[in-house]
Structure formats: structure tokens, C-alpha cells
C-alpha positions, 0 to 999 in steps of 0.5 A: 642365466642371470647374466644372459638375462641382463644381456637381453635386457640391456640389448632391448633397451639399445635397440632403436626404431627404424623410422623412414626418412619421410616419418623422421622429416614429418616430425623433425624441427630444428636445423638438420646438419649433413656431416661428411667425413672424407679420406682422399686416395691420396691421403695426407696430400695438401694439394688433393685436400685443396682440390677437394674442398675447392670442388665442394664449395660448389655444393654451397651454392645450392639454393636449399643450404642454410650454412656450409662449412669445409675444413681439414682435421685438427689432430686430437693431441693426448685426447684418445676419443679424437679421430683426426685420421681424415682429410676433410670434413663438411657440415652442411646445415638445412633449415629442415630434413625435407631440404636436406632430402632436396639437396641430395636429390638435387641434379648439381650434387649429383654431377659434382659428386660424380665428376668432381669428388668421387674420383678423389675419394677413398672413403667417406662417412656421413652422419645426418641429425636434427638439432635439439630443442 
């Protein structure tokens, strides 16, 4: 019984609120980072990585992008917590959550994504975060 109560308390403590994008955007202060991790269909191919990197650099030219970085995985060596199994990573930085939303909704973003990037991708994971104070 004590164990299940402790477990319930732990779950309660780990539960986060699910605020909408608009709610978070209204209160977020600080740069917003849009981190995209990509595994390519032609995994490990230097040519496929370069093709993806070249195509994604077009996104850096969109007006709401404050900073844009793209590169390949750095092997983690003996550090077990490092996942270097991916092919390409992107860190796009924006002045605000609203700028990120405008980027995601931009017609050039959708076009480049559909026509040039998605055909190369096996799997993608996205992490968005706001810089802390």
C-alpha cells in the first residue's frame, strides 16, 4: 500500500500541464530553439547527408530565422548518454515563439520540406525550447 501511494505521489509530481502553443507563446521570453534530429533513408551516406544539408540551408534564408545551424553527428565515444545514431541535426533559433510559428507556417518552409527534405528522411524528431532567464 505504501509503495502504491508513493508511486502515485511521484506520478503526480511528474505531471506537467499541457498548455497550448498560444498560451506558451504569450508568456515565453527569450530565444526559441527549434532542434531537429534526422535519420536519413540512406543512413550513413556522406552524399545523402550533404544533399540534405544543402537543401535545408534554404530555410535559413527565411526572414524570421535569427540563427541557423546544421551539422552531422559527433560520436559520443565512451559517453553512454550520447546518441550519435542520427545523420543530421539542425538548431534554428528565433526571437520568439511567434516567429517559430510563422516559420513553421511559411509557404517556403512547407514547400522545401515536402519537395526536398521529406523524400530523404526515414525518421525525424523535433525538440522546441525557450531559453531560460
